[in-house]
MDAnalysis code that builds the backbone (N, CA, C; Angstrom):
import MDAnalysis as mda
import numpy as np

u = mda.Universe.empty(429, n_residues=143, atom_resindex=np.repeat(np.arange(143), 3), trajectory=True)
u.add_TopologyAttr("name", ["N", "CA", "C"] * 143)
u.add_TopologyAttr("resid", np.arange(1, 144))
u.add_TopologyAttr("resname", ["MET", "GLY", "PHE", "PHE", "SER", "VAL", "LEU", "GLY", "ASP", "PHE", "PHE", "GLN", "ILE", "LEU", "LYS", "HIS", "THR", "PHE", "ARG", "GLN", "VAL", "PHE", "LYS", "ARG", "PRO", "PHE", "THR", "TYR", "PHE", "TYR", "PRO", "PHE", "GLU", "ASP", "ARG", "GLU", "TYR", "PRO", "GLU", "ARG", "THR", "ARG", "GLY", "ARG", "HIS", "ILE", "HIS", "VAL", "ARG", "LYS", "SER", "CYS", "THR", "ALA", "CYS", "ALA", "GLN", "CYS", "VAL", "ARG", "ILE", "CYS", "PRO", "VAL", "VAL", "ALA", "ILE", "ARG", "MET", "ASP", "LYS", "GLU", "ASP", "LYS", "LYS", "TYR", "GLU", "LYS", "ASP", "CYS", "ALA", "LEU", "TYR", "PHE", "ASP", "TYR", "THR", "ARG", "CYS", "VAL", "PHE", "CYS", "GLY", "LEU", "CYS", "VAL", "GLN", "ALA", "CYS", "LYS", "PHE", "GLU", "ALA", "LEU", "PHE", "HIS", "THR", "PRO", "VAL", "VAL", "ASP", "MET", "SER", "GLU", "GLY", "ASP", "ARG", "GLU", "ASP", "LEU", "ILE", "TYR", "GLY", "PRO", "GLU", "LYS", "ILE", "GLU", "THR", "LEU", "ASP", "ARG", "GLU", "PRO", "LEU", "LYS", "TRP", "ARG", "GLY", "ARG", "ARG", "PHE", "ARG"])
u.atoms.positions = np.array([
    [39.691, -37.416, -8.305],
    [39.440, -37.470, -6.872],
    [39.628, -39.054, -6.556],
    [40.277, -39.259, -5.451],
    [40.514, -40.517, -5.039],
    [39.495, -40.862, -4.152],
    [39.541, -42.152, -3.835],
    [38.540, -42.875, -2.854],
    [38.674, -42.326, -1.489],
    [39.925, -42.047, -1.015],
    [40.146, -41.457, 0.433],
    [39.648, -40.000, 0.462],
    [39.757, -39.291, -0.662],
    [39.324, -37.825, -0.646],
    [37.755, -37.787, -0.433],
    [37.114, -38.838, -1.140],
    [35.674, -38.728, -0.998],
    [35.136, -39.290, 0.241],
    [36.013, -40.226, 0.725],
    [35.700, -40.807, 2.075],
    [36.009, -39.696, 3.291],
    [37.045, -38.887, 3.054],
    [37.180, -37.705, 3.907],
    [36.031, -36.678, 3.977],
    [35.625, -36.463, 2.711],
    [34.399, -35.426, 2.686],
    [33.202, -36.026, 3.376],
    [33.009, -37.377, 3.104],
    [31.832, -37.983, 3.786],
    [32.038, -37.920, 5.200],
    [33.057, -38.153, 5.951],
    [33.170, -38.074, 7.299],
    [33.156, -36.630, 7.800],
    [33.501, -35.716, 7.036],
    [33.254, -34.182, 7.392],
    [31.711, -33.998, 7.522],
    [31.005, -34.369, 6.395],
    [29.499, -34.326, 6.430],
    [28.932, -34.892, 7.694],
    [29.196, -36.159, 7.947],
    [28.836, -36.856, 9.188],
    [29.082, -36.046, 10.464],
    [30.320, -35.666, 10.692],
    [30.703, -34.951, 11.775],
    [29.773, -33.669, 11.822],
    [29.590, -32.983, 10.887],
    [28.806, -31.835, 10.913],
    [27.319, -32.052, 11.270],
    [26.854, -33.218, 10.629],
    [25.382, -33.623, 11.043],
    [25.063, -34.044, 12.484],
    [26.166, -34.703, 12.806],
    [25.909, -35.246, 14.269],
    [26.046, -34.076, 15.304],
    [26.958, -33.077, 14.947],
    [27.181, -31.941, 15.852],
    [25.792, -31.064, 15.849],
    [25.017, -30.984, 14.884],
    [23.912, -30.316, 14.867],
    [22.749, -30.919, 15.342],
    [22.707, -32.404, 15.309],
    [21.495, -33.220, 15.963],
    [21.539, -33.056, 17.366],
    [22.641, -32.914, 18.054],
    [22.681, -32.837, 19.540],
    [22.599, -31.507, 20.164],
    [22.696, -30.428, 19.186],
    [22.470, -29.113, 19.778],
    [21.064, -28.822, 20.026],
    [20.672, -27.976, 21.061],
    [19.319, -27.559, 21.263],
    [18.890, -26.483, 20.235],
    [17.708, -26.565, 19.729],
    [17.448, -25.555, 18.604],
    [17.112, -24.279, 19.163],
    [17.523, -23.167, 18.543],
    [17.559, -21.774, 18.995],
    [16.095, -21.296, 18.465],
    [14.965, -21.828, 19.197],
    [13.671, -21.283, 18.942],
    [12.920, -21.115, 20.226],
    [11.941, -20.317, 20.132],
    [10.976, -20.211, 21.280],
    [9.637, -20.838, 21.222],
    [9.210, -21.273, 22.288],
    [7.795, -21.889, 22.306],
    [6.691, -20.957, 22.348],
    [6.752, -20.339, 21.167],
    [5.585, -19.225, 21.077],
    [4.236, -19.745, 20.873],
    [3.212, -19.330, 21.436],
    [3.013, -18.164, 22.428],
    [3.064, -18.370, 23.844],
    [3.535, -19.689, 24.157],
    [3.578, -19.978, 25.654],
    [4.897, -19.440, 26.220],
    [5.938, -19.220, 25.471],
    [7.202, -18.795, 26.201],
    [7.361, -17.319, 25.871],
    [7.631, -16.440, 26.542],
    [7.994, -15.071, 26.235],
    [9.376, -14.977, 25.752],
    [9.528, -14.187, 24.871],
    [10.901, -13.879, 24.287],
    [11.348, -12.586, 25.100],
    [12.870, -12.605, 25.185],
    [13.551, -11.468, 25.809],
    [13.607, -10.451, 24.826],
    [13.215, -9.199, 25.018],
    [13.278, -8.145, 24.101],
    [14.235, -7.067, 24.615],
    [14.814, -6.404, 23.822],
    [15.709, -5.371, 24.267],
    [14.897, -4.365, 25.198],
    [15.808, -3.566, 25.913],
    [15.227, -2.620, 26.977],
    [14.326, -1.504, 26.321],
    [14.684, -1.107, 25.144],
    [13.948, 0.118, 24.541],
    [12.967, -0.465, 23.467],
    [12.488, -1.559, 23.535],
    [11.514, -2.148, 22.562],
    [10.194, -1.225, 22.719],
    [9.649, -0.747, 21.637],
    [8.379, -0.116, 21.693],
    [7.126, -1.008, 21.204],
    [6.564, -1.408, 22.316],
    [5.450, -2.315, 22.212],
    [4.064, -1.555, 22.596],
    [3.475, -2.370, 23.174],
    [1.951, -1.987, 23.615],
    [2.175, -0.686, 24.546],
    [1.182, 0.102, 24.679],
    [1.116, 1.305, 25.409],
    [0.542, 1.009, 26.707],
    [0.725, 1.850, 27.747],
    [0.162, 1.866, 29.030],
    [-0.142, 3.451, 29.261],
    [-1.392, 3.528, 29.578],
    [-2.028, 4.854, 29.910],
    [-2.250, 4.901, 31.378],
    [-1.552, 5.898, 31.934],
    [-1.732, 6.153, 33.485],
    [-2.771, 7.366, 33.552],
    [-4.107, 7.078, 33.738],
    [-5.175, 7.994, 33.860],
    [-4.888, 9.069, 34.947],
    [-4.427, 8.642, 36.076],
    [-4.138, 9.574, 37.123],
    [-3.121, 10.668, 36.856],
    [-2.306, 10.366, 35.891],
    [-1.305, 11.427, 35.602],
    [-1.819, 12.148, 34.305],
    [-2.774, 11.797, 33.693],
    [-3.221, 12.448, 32.373],
    [-4.006, 13.688, 32.626],
    [-3.795, 14.765, 31.900],
    [-4.416, 16.054, 32.072],
    [-5.313, 16.284, 30.754],
    [-5.281, 15.289, 29.855],
    [-6.261, 15.509, 28.810],
    [-5.840, 16.565, 27.773],
    [-4.594, 16.948, 27.714],
    [-3.950, 17.896, 26.720],
    [-3.944, 17.595, 25.335],
    [-4.072, 16.475, 24.957],
    [-4.296, 15.946, 23.537],
    [-3.056, 16.115, 22.770],
    [-1.917, 16.218, 23.447],
    [-0.663, 16.315, 22.661],
    [-0.387, 15.018, 21.908],
    [-0.617, 13.853, 22.491],
    [-0.388, 12.630, 21.905],
    [-1.310, 12.506, 20.621],
    [-2.520, 12.924, 20.865],
    [-3.441, 12.834, 19.663],
    [-2.828, 13.682, 18.492],
    [-2.501, 14.795, 18.798],
    [-2.136, 15.810, 17.654],
    [-0.870, 15.367, 17.003],
    [0.143, 14.697, 17.754],
    [1.206, 14.388, 17.238],
    [1.330, 12.941, 16.400],
    [0.354, 12.269, 16.639],
    [0.321, 10.847, 16.105],
    [0.253, 10.863, 14.483],
    [1.207, 10.551, 13.863],
    [1.181, 10.816, 12.295],
    [0.205, 9.834, 11.586],
    [-0.387, 8.738, 12.128],
    [-1.358, 7.949, 11.538],
    [-2.637, 7.973, 12.057],
    [-2.918, 8.958, 12.912],
    [-4.290, 8.986, 13.671],
    [-4.668, 7.835, 14.286],
    [-3.934, 7.171, 15.043],
    [-4.113, 5.986, 15.793],
    [-4.750, 6.137, 17.190],
    [-4.615, 7.359, 17.652],
    [-5.224, 7.638, 19.015],
    [-6.345, 8.489, 19.010],
    [-7.362, 8.008, 19.707],
    [-8.734, 8.845, 19.859],
    [-8.858, 9.024, 21.296],
    [-9.388, 10.269, 21.494],
    [-9.605, 10.610, 22.916],
    [-11.065, 10.881, 23.203],
    [-11.566, 10.273, 24.355],
    [-12.900, 10.519, 24.899],
    [-12.802, 11.338, 26.119],
    [-13.217, 12.693, 26.009],
    [-13.111, 13.480, 27.278],
    [-14.408, 13.429, 28.162],
    [-15.477, 12.742, 27.695],
    [-16.571, 12.421, 28.355],
    [-16.350, 11.407, 29.340],
    [-15.529, 10.478, 29.227],
    [-15.277, 9.441, 30.159],
    [-14.206, 9.733, 31.128],
    [-14.714, 10.362, 32.327],
    [-13.717, 10.817, 33.225],
    [-13.685, 9.921, 34.545],
    [-12.503, 9.634, 34.827],
    [-12.404, 8.904, 36.187],
    [-11.833, 9.874, 37.065],
    [-11.049, 10.758, 36.723],
    [-10.412, 11.742, 37.821],
    [-10.881, 13.275, 37.447],
    [-10.433, 14.143, 38.061],
    [-10.935, 15.479, 37.750],
    [-10.474, 15.968, 36.206],
    [-9.219, 15.711, 35.923],
    [-8.543, 16.118, 34.499],
    [-8.182, 15.005, 33.902],
    [-8.848, 14.206, 33.326],
    [-8.322, 13.129, 32.637],
    [-9.274, 12.633, 31.420],
    [-8.904, 11.800, 30.685],
    [-9.711, 11.228, 29.514],
    [-9.470, 9.838, 29.261],
    [-10.340, 9.088, 28.577],
    [-9.999, 7.750, 28.011],
    [-9.423, 7.810, 26.707],
    [-8.376, 7.133, 26.542],
    [-7.693, 7.023, 25.193],
    [-7.958, 5.675, 24.595],
    [-8.119, 5.719, 23.370],
    [-8.471, 4.539, 22.493],
    [-7.305, 4.437, 21.489],
    [-6.543, 3.335, 21.578],
    [-5.531, 3.047, 20.661],
    [-5.927, 2.138, 19.540],
    [-5.709, 2.392, 18.254],
    [-6.006, 1.539, 17.107],
    [-4.809, 0.881, 16.684],
    [-4.537, -0.404, 17.167],
    [-3.313, -0.830, 16.727],
    [-3.245, -1.422, 15.378],
    [-4.279, -1.312, 14.601],
    [-4.309, -1.695, 13.183],
    [-3.677, -0.536, 12.451],
    [-3.582, 0.659, 13.042],
    [-2.890, 1.812, 12.444],
    [-1.638, 2.114, 12.948],
    [-1.385, 1.906, 14.224],
    [-0.161, 2.298, 14.971],
    [1.063, 1.738, 14.390],
    [2.003, 2.620, 14.173],
    [3.323, 2.199, 13.527],
    [4.347, 2.161, 14.680],
    [4.056, 2.281, 15.987],
    [5.017, 2.212, 17.103],
    [6.221, 3.178, 16.815],
    [5.877, 4.388, 16.398],
    [7.063, 5.335, 16.434],
    [7.552, 6.068, 17.525],
    [6.605, 5.980, 18.551],
    [7.020, 6.605, 19.900],
    [6.742, 8.033, 20.027],
    [6.353, 8.763, 19.110],
    [5.997, 10.192, 19.173],
    [4.934, 10.614, 20.259],
    [4.065, 9.620, 20.385],
    [3.003, 9.980, 21.397],
    [3.540, 9.839, 22.912],
    [4.559, 8.954, 23.129],
    [5.293, 8.874, 24.454],
    [6.139, 10.080, 24.602],
    [6.738, 10.633, 23.583],
    [7.699, 11.763, 23.790],
    [6.857, 12.960, 23.861],
    [5.718, 13.022, 23.384],
    [4.777, 14.334, 23.444],
    [4.295, 14.394, 24.821],
    [4.148, 13.441, 25.571],
    [3.322, 13.410, 26.865],
    [4.205, 13.916, 27.953],
    [4.035, 15.160, 28.282],
    [4.829, 15.973, 29.308],
    [4.674, 15.465, 30.738],
    [3.557, 14.843, 30.957],
    [3.003, 14.428, 32.255],
    [3.298, 13.079, 32.680],
    [3.933, 12.309, 31.640],
    [4.422, 10.905, 31.862],
    [3.244, 10.014, 32.252],
    [2.290, 10.255, 31.472],
    [1.128, 9.479, 31.594],
    [0.933, 8.209, 30.400],
    [1.910, 8.268, 29.516],
    [1.908, 7.331, 28.517],
    [3.294, 6.616, 28.340],
    [3.374, 5.331, 28.298],
    [4.550, 4.452, 28.283],
    [4.460, 3.426, 27.178],
    [5.542, 2.982, 26.728],
    [5.727, 1.751, 25.944],
    [6.129, 0.607, 26.882],
    [5.621, -0.454, 26.402],
    [6.052, -1.623, 27.060],
    [6.620, -2.650, 26.198],
    [7.370, -3.660, 26.538],
    [8.047, -4.425, 25.711],
    [7.198, -5.612, 25.130],
    [5.827, -5.540, 25.337],
    [4.936, -6.531, 24.929],
    [4.602, -6.297, 23.565],
    [5.034, -7.127, 22.590],
    [4.639, -6.956, 21.077],
    [3.664, -7.942, 20.541],
    [3.339, -8.926, 21.274],
    [2.374, -10.013, 20.838],
    [0.993, -9.393, 21.033],
    [0.357, -8.935, 20.024],
    [-1.172, -8.537, 20.178],
    [-1.973, -9.029, 19.051],
    [-2.058, -10.362, 19.114],
    [-2.852, -11.144, 18.096],
    [-4.233, -11.204, 18.715],
    [-5.193, -10.915, 17.766],
    [-6.639, -10.979, 18.041],
    [-7.458, -11.708, 16.954],
    [-8.567, -12.163, 17.302],
    [-9.352, -12.858, 16.255],
    [-10.000, -11.771, 15.267],
    [-10.435, -10.771, 15.724],
    [-11.143, -9.596, 14.906],
    [-10.443, -8.535, 14.891],
    [-10.574, -7.785, 13.796],
    [-9.901, -6.418, 13.710],
    [-10.393, -5.377, 14.501],
    [-11.632, -5.428, 15.065],
    [-12.171, -4.556, 16.054],
    [-11.671, -4.825, 17.408],
    [-11.134, -6.059, 17.626],
    [-10.537, -6.285, 18.889],
    [-9.019, -5.636, 19.222],
    [-8.588, -5.115, 18.046],
    [-7.296, -4.416, 18.126],
    [-7.320, -2.931, 18.421],
    [-8.575, -2.562, 18.678],
    [-8.810, -1.105, 19.302],
    [-8.797, -1.378, 20.842],
    [-7.695, -0.831, 21.327],
    [-7.713, -1.016, 22.874],
    [-8.210, 0.239, 23.412],
    [-9.225, 0.027, 24.363],
    [-9.835, 0.920, 25.114],
    [-9.151, 1.111, 26.521],
    [-9.970, 1.870, 27.337],
    [-9.316, 2.219, 28.824],
    [-9.058, 0.857, 29.549],
    [-10.033, -0.077, 29.292],
    [-9.874, -1.325, 30.125],
    [-8.626, -2.116, 29.872],
    [-8.253, -2.126, 28.461],
    [-7.059, -2.900, 28.157],
    [-5.731, -1.914, 28.095],
    [-5.896, -0.755, 28.059],
    [-4.728, 0.097, 27.891],
    [-4.155, 0.619, 29.309],
    [-4.809, 0.381, 30.283],
    [-4.477, 0.717, 31.578],
    [-3.663, -0.292, 32.402],
    [-3.702, -1.605, 32.019],
    [-2.975, -2.581, 32.516],
    [-2.162, -3.348, 31.454],
    [-1.268, -4.332, 32.087],
    [-0.585, -5.186, 31.137],
    [-0.928, -6.583, 31.315],
    [-1.942, -6.732, 32.054],
    [-2.437, -8.222, 32.375],
    [-2.818, -8.926, 31.239],
    [-2.147, -10.125, 31.112],
    [-2.419, -11.089, 30.073],
    [-2.895, -12.438, 30.724],
    [-3.842, -12.874, 29.966],
    [-4.381, -14.252, 30.641],
    [-3.282, -15.341, 30.296],
    [-3.191, -16.219, 31.266],
    [-2.064, -17.248, 31.280],
    [-2.561, -18.300, 30.238],
    [-1.757, -18.854, 29.413],
    [-2.137, -19.695, 28.394],
    [-1.841, -21.120, 28.796],
    [-2.643, -22.110, 28.597],
    [-2.747, -23.427, 28.913],
    [-2.337, -24.324, 27.538],
    [-1.568, -25.262, 27.995],
    [-1.119, -26.175, 26.779],
    [-0.736, -27.520, 27.444],
    [-1.458, -28.510, 27.158],
    [-1.172, -29.872, 27.648],
    [-1.095, -29.932, 29.103],
    [-2.189, -29.197, 29.699],
    [-2.351, -29.135, 31.287],
    [-1.405, -28.158, 31.950],
    [-0.376, -27.655, 31.315],
    [0.550, -26.755, 32.025],
    [0.195, -25.207, 31.832],
    [0.586, -24.388, 32.723],
    [0.174, -22.776, 32.577],
    [1.574, -22.199, 32.281],
    [1.460, -21.235, 31.307],
    [2.575, -20.553, 30.932],
    [2.209, -18.960, 31.081],
    [3.420, -18.193, 31.144],
    [3.452, -16.720, 31.439],
    [3.255, -16.520, 32.836],
])
């Protein structure tokens, strides 16, 4: 190998290095910046109590027993409160398919981090809305 061959390789490495230095990194500012997910992403569930008839098809079909139903907690004439245990849920989508009354939906929200394991059991107050608290970082609000 000659001197010019080694010098040519050195310039190729420098060219590649400078090209990468000035490119914007392909990362997200998680958790402050939401990522774009595909349309059919199966994330958190939304339960519409007005449409629910408490038929318990979602509870019966769940393969990991992640859904619990409380028929005593009534808001409307025929409804119930659902409790999702996201420590067990595998997001298979069978519960959404089994709901004939369109009372259960998947959302594209997949970030469900909590401090305690018990906080991952979502009750009626968390499962009926998709509201998330805006995050603050260095004085700016995100989401």
